[in-house]
N, C-alpha and C positions, 0 to 999 in steps of 0.2 A: 503495501496499499503505501508506504513512503514512498518507496524510489519511480509511481506514477507519481506522487505527490510531488518531487522535485522533479517530474519530465515536467510540467505544468509551463508553456508559457505565460504567463498570469500580465507581462508588457506588452505581449499582441490582445490579449483577451480583454485588458483594461483598455486600450485605445479603439479595441473596435470596439465594448462598450460607455465610452464617448461622444463617438459617433452614436449609439443610440441612445442618446439619452441626449443630443442637443436635437434628434427631430424634432418636428411642432415644439411645444410652449410646454411645458412640469412645469409651469406658473398656475395654467388653465385647472389643473389637479390638482397643485400643494397648497391655493384656495382653501384647499378641502381640510384640509386638518390647518388650523389657526386656532382652533379650540384640542388639537392635542400637544402646539406646542405650547398656551397659554399654562397646560394640566402641565403639562410638564415641566418649568420655569417658575412651576408652584411651588412643583414638588420639588425642587435640590435648592431651589433659594434664592438666589444669588441675591449679591446685597451690593446698593452703592457701591463703585471703586473696585470693585472686586469683577477679572479681567477672566471673560467668557467664551470657548471658543466653539461654535459654530460647527461643525466639520459636515463633510456635503452641504450645503447651505439650503444648496437648490437657491432663489427669490431671496433668498430672506427672512422665511414665517419663525425662526425660532432668533435668530440672532435682535428681528425689532423686541420683539418679544421681550428680551434678557435688556437689551437699549432701554426700557423704557424706564427701568428698575436706577436707570445709571448706572452700569453697571459695563465696564473698560469692553468692548463688544470686538470680536473678528469672525469675521464670517469665511471657509473657504470649500470652494467646489471646485469640480473641473471643467465645467465647462460654459466657456469666456461670456455668453448670449446669459443665459444666469443670475454672473456675478451685474453683466447690466442692472438689470431687472430691479436686483437688488440694493441697488444702489441706486439705481429709483428711486426707490420706495423709501428706502432708507431717508432722500433730497426730499419727496412730499411731506414727511412724517416729522421731519427736522430734526434726523438724530446725524450720532459719530457712532459711525458704522468702520470698520475695517473690512475689504471684502478684501479676497486674494483668492486668484487662479492658483489650485494646484490642487493635488489628490493624497487622499488620505490617506493614502499607501507608505506617506512619506509628505509626511509634513514639517511646513518651512519652517520650525516655529523650534527656540531653544528650549532643553529638560527643564523638565517641571516649574515651566513657568505663570497655566491656568489654573485659577481657585475651582473653574466651573465645567465639564465639557459637554456638549447636548448636540443630538441627534439623530430626526427626526426621521421616518424609512431616509436615512440617509449613508449612514457608514456600514448599513445593515445587506449592501450591494457590490462596496469592495472586494476585485476576486480572489482578491489573495489577504482571508480571512484573519489567518492570525496576524501578518505584518501588518493591516488594519490596527487590530486592538495593542497589540507591542506600541504603533506609536500612540493611540490612546493615551492611554498607561505612563509614556516620557513623558511628552509635556503637564501632564498633568503635577500640581507638585505634592508631598508626601498629605493623606486630607484631606484631599480634592475627590468634591464630586462626581461622577458621569454616569450622566440622565441620559435614558435610552428609549423614543419610543420605536414600536420594534412590531413588524405585521406575523403572526402567530401560522403554524401548520393549520387550522380550523378557522370557522372563521369565513366572514367578505377574502379578508387578506388570503389563505391560502386556497381556498377557493378559488378567487382570478388569480393568483398566479399559476395554480397549476394548469388550468384549461389556456394562457397565454405560454406557458413553456407544451403543451401537449400539440399549438401548434406553430410553436421554433424552440425545440428541444437547447438547453442550458449547454455553451463547451463541454468535452466531459472533463473528468479531473474536478470542476469546485465542485463548495458547498457548496449546500444551494441558501438564500437569504435567510429566510427561515429559521435557520439557525441558531438565530440573532433571537428567536421569536419561543429556545424550549431552558428553562433553569442547569438542562446540561448543559448542552453550547455553550450560556454564557459562563459555566466551572469552567469548561476549558478552554474560553476567549479571554477573560480575567477572570480568574479565581487563583491563580498564583498571584494577581499585582496589586491586589486589591482584599481590604479586612474585611468588608464585610459585601457583601449582592444581595436588592433583594427587590423582589419583584411581583406585578397586583396585574392584571390584567382590566385593562379601562375598556366602556364601549362608549363612542366616535357617532355622528350624526355625521353623511351625506348627505346632501340637499339636494335635486333635483327637478325640472322645468317635468323629467316621465323620462321611464327608465331607456329609452328610443336615446332622451336628449342625451342620458347617464353613457350607458352605450356611446353614443358618437361622440362626445370630445374626448372620452379616454384615445376610440379609432383618427384622433384629428390631434391630437394634444401629448398625448403620455407616448413616449419614445421608444417599448419593448409591445407595446398593442399596436403601431403604426410599424414595428419591425416583424411584427408579427405577421400581418394580412400583407403585403410584400415580398410575403415568404414562398405565403404557403396561399389557403379561401381564406378569402376576407370577409362571404358570406358567410362562409360555415362559421370561421368566431366572431364576428357580429353575432348569429344567432346560441351560437353555446357562452356569449358572454352577457347575452342579454340573458339566456336562462337563472348564470349566479348573479346577477345584479337585479331582475324577480325576483330569486331567492331568499335577500333577505333585504329584502324591498316594508317598508311595516308601514309607509303612506296608504291611505283605502278612498284616497280623491283622485287619480291618475295622477297623482305628484307624485313625485321619489323616494322615501327616502332611505334611505341606505345604513344597516344594521352593522359598524365594522366596528371589530377586536380586537383591540390591539394588548402589549404588553409593556407599560411603564418599568425602566431598572431604573431604579439608586447607587449604583458602584459608588461604593469608595476605599480614594486611590491607599494601603499602604503606605 
């Protein structure tokens, strides 16, 4: 097994993944994660003046929440268009945030620099999970909190990503992002570098005009779904995604209110 892992070309997979996430406009999807970012910041509870890093920040949702607490916030993502959108949002909110282009697997920050590290559906998608976890731990000072909001194998997230993978299988040799949404995966990745790891499942609601509207948004703006539709039968993918959204739709008025279960994790750096 270790030989197979050693043979994985993580650089090539990262480059292909970057192109995937650069498709569409992930900001149109991430706006549904505002409530998750707010819940995560409330749980981590950074105070004014704390140095906070938002890893794989996308268009800056969690970074913006932390900056409203007057924290010294940095956001990093490897998609330039998302960093530009994050900068625009910070300017619009009159918030002082440093946004940088960079990779979660090679963070351009010194050891022990941050009081808190956040990631909302972000670092979990780094192909080399062990390296991303090491980097996250490295930039945390002792006692710093790592706050993660992570998709879990069950529920809407699990079904959505399984459906997408059915139409576009992931590269061989890498662990699934949903590994971060399990207790055993978190212990494997963060256990040696942390004092404690506490997780609990939370529910977030996603609001759309209809199930068809939700599916079209993902097929138009969500990189992995766009790539899957390009790789195979778009009509079949649309039907399969529609079934997933219908399964978790809690609305009865023709709109869509999708119940999404995620894992909120707080780990304390050793």
